[in-house]
C-alpha positions in Angstrom: 102.7 150.7 63.5 101.4 152.1 66.6 97.3 152.3 66.5 97.3 148.9 64.8 99.7 147.8 68.1 97.2 149.6 70.6 94.2 148.5 68.9 94.9 144.7 68.9 96.1 144.8 72.0 92.9 146.5 73.3 91.4 143.8 71.8 93.4 141.0 73.3 93.3 142.2 76.8 88.9 142.2 76.1 89.7 138.2 75.0 91.8 137.3 77.5 89.8 138.9 79.9 86.7 138.0 79.5 87.8 133.9 79.0 90.2 134.1 82.1 87.4 135.5 84.4 84.6 133.5 83.1 87.1 130.7 82.8 87.6 130.7 86.4 83.7 131.6 87.2 82.4 128.3 88.5 85.1 127.4 91.4 85.2 130.9 92.7 80.9 130.9 93.3 81.1 127.0 93.6 85.0 125.1 94.9 83.0 121.9 94.4 80.7 122.6 91.3 83.1 125.0 89.5 85.9 122.1 90.3 83.6 118.8 88.6 82.8 121.2 85.9 85.6 122.2 84.6 88.3 119.8 85.1 85.9 116.8 86.1 87.7 116.0 89.3 85.6 115.1 92.3 88.5 114.9 95.2 86.2 116.5 97.8 84.4 113.0 98.7 88.0 112.1 100.0 89.4 115.9 100.5 86.6 118.1 101.9 89.5 120.8 103.1 90.0 121.3 99.4 87.4 123.5 99.0 89.0 126.5 100.7 91.9 126.1 98.3 89.9 125.8 94.8 87.6 128.5 95.7 90.3 130.9 96.0 91.8 129.5 92.9 88.6 130.2 91.1 89.0 133.7 93.1 92.3 134.8 92.1 91.7 133.3 88.7 88.7 135.6 88.5 90.2 138.0 89.7 93.6 137.9 87.0 90.9 137.9 84.0 89.2 141.5 85.1 92.4 142.5 85.9 93.4 142.1 82.0 90.1 142.9 80.7 90.9 146.3 82.6 93.7 146.2 81.3 92.6 146.8 77.4 91.8 150.3 78.4 93.9 150.7 81.6 97.5 151.4 80.0 98.9 151.7 83.6 98.1 148.0 84.6 99.2 146.2 81.8 102.5 145.6 81.2 102.1 144.1 85.5 98.9 142.4 85.1 100.9 140.7 81.6 104.1 139.6 83.7 102.1 138.1 86.3 99.5 136.4 84.2 102.4 135.1 81.2 103.9 133.3 84.0 101.1 132.5 86.1 99.6 130.3 82.5 103.2 129.4 81.6 103.5 127.8 84.6 100.5 126.3 84.6 100.8 124.8 80.9 104.4 124.1 81.6 102.9 122.4 84.6 100.2 120.2 82.2 103.2 119.4 79.4 105.2 118.0 81.9 102.6 115.8 83.5 101.4 114.5 79.7 104.8 113.7 79.5 104.9 111.6 82.3 102.1 110.0 81.8 99.9 110.9 85.3 96.9 109.6 85.5 95.5 113.7 86.5 97.7 114.9 84.1 93.8 114.5 81.4 91.8 116.6 84.0 93.6 119.6 82.1 91.5 119.8 79.7 92.5 120.0 76.0 90.5 123.8 75.6 92.4 125.5 78.7 95.5 124.3 77.9 94.9 124.9 74.6 93.7 128.6 75.8 96.7 129.2 77.9 99.2 128.6 75.6 97.6 131.3 73.1 97.0 133.3 76.2 100.9 133.0 77.2 101.8 133.5 73.3 99.7 136.4 73.1 101.5 138.1 76.5 104.9 137.3 74.9 103.4 138.9 72.4 103.2 141.8 73.9 105.9 142.1 76.0 108.0 142.4 73.5 106.2 144.5 70.8 105.7 146.7 73.7 109.6 147.4 74.2 110.2 147.1 70.6 108.1 150.1 69.7 109.6 151.8 72.9 113.4 151.7 71.3 112.2 153.1 68.2 
């Protein structure tokens, strides 16, 4: 059981890390182009002061992706990385679902693919934490 858990965990961390880092990379490299590419939003014409915020978000999420990717082989950082990543992604999923439920116009800008991807990563993070606790008890 432990061998297959470790193997599946490693693949989960590699895939989750790569998807997270690559998904946020455009916003890290060019906040204006990245935001338009990933969400279709063009707020910068009306609010150019948002550029540093979007760039900061891009750097932070790309960094989280790198940490997730490194967690595949560095078991010592797995728990803290998955706790933060799962909390961050659960917030985004919850926020998007809430905005979909009340029908805000900007909710549709959180594309279906990122919503599904983040939801799967939240489920994977919860699965990892539960399984690691279960194996620790056994």
